[in-house]
C-alpha positions in Angstrom: 170.8 31.6 -35.4 170.3 30.4 -31.9 171.2 26.9 -30.7 167.6 25.5 -30.6 166.8 26.8 -34.0 170.0 25.2 -35.3 169.1 21.9 -33.8 165.6 22.0 -35.2 166.9 22.9 -38.7 169.4 20.0 -38.5 166.7 17.6 -37.6 164.5 18.7 -40.4 167.4 18.3 -42.9 168.2 14.8 -41.5 164.5 13.7 -41.8 164.4 15.0 -45.4 167.5 13.1 -46.3 166.1 9.9 -44.7 162.9 10.2 -46.9 164.9 10.8 -50.0 167.0 7.7 -49.2 163.8 5.6 -48.9 162.5 6.9 -52.2 165.8 6.0 -53.7 165.5 2.4 -52.4 166.8 2.6 -49.0 164.8 0.8 -46.3 161.8 -1.6 -46.7 158.1 -0.5 -46.8 156.0 -1.5 -43.8 154.0 -4.7 -44.1 150.7 -2.9 -43.8 151.4 -1.0 -47.0 151.1 -4.2 -49.0 147.3 -4.2 -48.9 146.9 -0.4 -49.1 144.4 1.1 -51.6 145.7 4.6 -51.0 148.1 5.9 -53.6 151.5 7.0 -52.0 151.6 10.8 -51.8 154.2 12.7 -53.8 155.5 14.3 -50.6 155.7 11.8 -47.7 157.0 14.3 -45.1 153.7 16.2 -44.8 151.1 16.0 -42.0 148.6 14.7 -44.5 150.8 11.9 -45.6 151.4 10.9 -41.9 147.6 10.9 -41.2 146.9 8.9 -44.4 149.5 6.4 -43.3 147.9 5.9 -39.9 144.4 5.5 -41.5 145.8 3.2 -44.1 147.5 1.0 -41.5 144.4 0.8 -39.4 142.1 0.0 -42.3 144.5 -2.5 -43.8 144.7 -4.4 -40.5 140.9 -4.3 -40.2 140.5 -5.7 -43.8 142.9 -8.5 -43.1 141.2 -9.3 -39.8 137.8 -9.3 -41.6 139.1 -11.7 -44.3 140.5 -14.0 -41.6 137.2 -14.2 -39.8 135.3 -14.7 -43.0 137.4 -17.7 -43.9 137.0 -19.1 -40.3 133.2 -18.6 -40.6 133.0 -20.4 -43.9 135.1 -23.3 -42.5 132.8 -23.4 -39.4 129.6 -23.5 -41.6 131.0 -26.3 -43.7 132.1 -28.3 -40.7 128.7 -27.8 -39.0 126.8 -28.9 -42.2 129.0 -32.1 -42.3 128.4 -32.8 -38.7 124.7 -32.2 -39.0 124.4 -34.5 -42.0 126.3 -37.2 -40.1 124.1 -36.8 -37.0 121.0 -37.0 -39.1 122.2 -40.2 -40.8 123.0 -41.8 -37.5 119.7 -40.7 -36.0 117.9 -42.7 -38.7 119.5 -45.9 -37.6 117.9 -47.7 -34.8 120.3 -48.2 -31.9 118.1 -50.6 -30.0 116.9 -54.0 -31.3 113.8 -55.3 -29.5 112.8 -58.9 -29.3 109.9 -60.7 -27.5 110.0 -64.0 -25.7 106.6 -65.5 -25.0 106.6 -67.3 -21.6 103.8 -69.7 -20.6 102.5 -70.1 -17.0 105.1 -72.6 -16.1 107.9 -70.2 -17.1 109.0 -72.0 -20.2 110.1 -69.7 -23.1 108.7 -70.2 -26.5 110.0 -69.0 -29.9 111.8 -65.6 -29.8 110.2 -63.0 -32.0 112.5 -60.1 -33.3 110.8 -56.8 -34.1 110.9 -55.9 -37.7 109.1 -54.2 -40.6 105.8 -55.7 -41.2 104.6 -56.3 -44.8 100.8 -57.1 -44.9 100.0 -60.3 -46.7 97.0 -60.8 -49.0 95.4 -63.0 -46.3 95.7 -60.2 -43.7 94.1 -57.7 -46.2 91.2 -60.0 -47.0 90.5 -60.6 -43.4 90.6 -56.8 -42.8 88.1 -56.2 -45.6 85.8 -58.9 -44.4 85.8 -57.6 -40.9 85.3 -54.0 -42.1 82.2 -54.8 -44.2 80.6 -56.6 -41.3 81.3 -53.8 -38.9 80.2 -51.1 -41.3 77.0 -52.5 -42.7 75.6 -55.2 -40.4 73.0 -54.1 -37.8 71.9 -56.0 -34.7 68.9 -55.7 -32.5 71.4 -55.8 -29.6 72.8 -52.3 -28.8 75.9 -53.8 -27.2 76.7 -55.6 -30.4 76.2 -52.5 -32.4 78.5 -50.5 -30.1 81.2 -53.1 -30.5 80.9 -53.0 -34.3 81.0 -49.2 -34.3 84.2 -49.2 -32.2 85.7 -51.7 -34.7 84.6 -49.4 -37.6 86.2 -46.3 -36.0 89.5 -48.1 -35.6 89.7 -49.2 -39.3 88.2 -46.3 -41.3 90.0 -43.0 -42.3 90.2 -40.5 -45.1 87.4 -40.1 -47.7 85.9 -43.4 -46.6 84.7 -41.7 -43.4 82.6 -39.2 -45.4 81.3 -41.9 -47.7 80.2 -44.1 -44.8 78.7 -41.1 -43.0 76.5 -40.2 -46.0 75.3 -43.8 -46.3 74.5 -44.0 -42.6 72.3 -40.9 -42.6 70.4 -42.3 -45.6 69.9 -45.8 -44.3 69.7 -45.4 -40.5 65.9 -45.5 -40.4 65.3 -48.2 -43.1 66.0 -51.2 -40.8 66.1 -52.2 -37.2 68.3 -55.2 -38.1 70.5 -56.0 -41.1 72.1 -59.3 -42.0 75.3 -59.3 -44.0 76.7 -62.4 -45.8 80.0 -62.1 -47.6 79.9 -63.8 -51.1 83.3 -63.1 -52.6 86.4 -61.0 -51.9 88.9 -60.5 -54.8 92.0 -58.5 -55.1 92.0 -56.1 -58.1 94.8 -55.1 -60.4 95.8 -52.6 -57.8 97.1 -54.6 -54.8 95.6 -52.1 -52.3 92.0 -52.3 -53.7 89.7 -55.3 -53.0 86.3 -55.9 -54.6 83.7 -57.3 -52.3 80.3 -58.8 -53.1 77.9 -59.4 -50.3 74.2 -60.0 -49.6 72.1 -57.8 -47.3 68.7 -58.4 -45.8 66.9 -55.7 -43.8 64.5 -56.4 -41.0 62.0 -53.7 -40.1 59.5 -54.1 -37.2 59.9 -57.9 -37.3 59.3 -58.1 -41.1 62.1 -59.4 -43.3 62.7 -57.7 -46.6 64.1 -59.3 -49.8 67.8 -59.9 -50.0 69.8 -57.5 -52.1 73.3 -58.0 -53.7 75.9 -55.3 -52.9 79.1 -54.7 -54.8 82.0 -52.4 -53.5 85.6 -51.6 -53.9 87.7 -50.9 -50.8 91.1 -49.3 -50.7 93.5 -50.3 -47.9 96.5 -48.5 -46.5 99.1 -49.9 -44.1 100.3 -47.6 -41.3 103.0 -48.9 -39.0 101.9 -48.6 -35.3 103.9 -46.1 -33.3 102.9 -47.1 -29.8 101.0 -49.7 -27.8 97.8 -47.8 -28.1 97.9 -48.0 -31.9 98.5 -51.7 -31.7 95.5 -52.3 -29.4 93.3 -50.1 -31.6 94.2 -51.7 -34.9 96.4 -54.8 -34.5 96.9 -55.2 -38.2 97.7 -51.6 -39.0 95.4 -51.7 -42.1 92.9 -48.9 -42.7 90.1 -48.5 -45.2 90.8 -45.0 -46.7 88.4 -45.1 -49.6 85.4 -47.1 -50.8 82.8 -47.1 -53.5 79.7 -49.4 -53.2 76.2 -49.8 -54.5 73.4 -52.3 -54.9 73.5 -54.5 -58.0 70.6 -54.3 -60.4 69.2 -57.7 -61.0 67.5 -58.4 -64.4 63.7 -58.6 -64.3 62.2 -62.0 -64.5 59.4 -62.6 -67.0 
């Protein structure tokens, strides 16, 4: 046996002895073997066992890295949700308090008015209904007056009430050249948003007055908070008629 062959044989014997010592309890297993899913081979000194160890070490490290990133991602999502909820809550709170100070022509300041949430009063709602009935049903011989009333009507009507008024207008537009409207009563119903109105109407056609008729209607109001100056100028109260039902009352015949 030559010298190189002798050295090679000695190295193989030493390696086999080292593996036997590990199997007997000598030495500590690598850390990457703790998470392995590969069963340890019966013979650890083969080329297959060495290749499996390399693959197992690589896959075990990748699995631990994936679990770490998964945990980091979950924590990041929870933190983002908490921050988002806090931001949304803070965004709902007004950071600016506005107030108004009327000043007369001499520069003297009057009472300070702080901006706040408006709650329409019954008086405001009654005034709105009264103005609406006049703008919606009265007719003048002056076109400028009619134009002003129509602009008033557009600023106060919305929802199904638009369709209801449009149907009535197409039926009644040729029945009179002038129409007088006199409010009789305005009463709040069991529903605080609905008001019952009774009014008298008299049509004029070609200079001839027709008999008065009694009208009865229910009008539903809805408050909408103005969002900008244009909304305030268009409808200063923020009250809209969103639904209405009206008809002429039938009077009993006289004998």
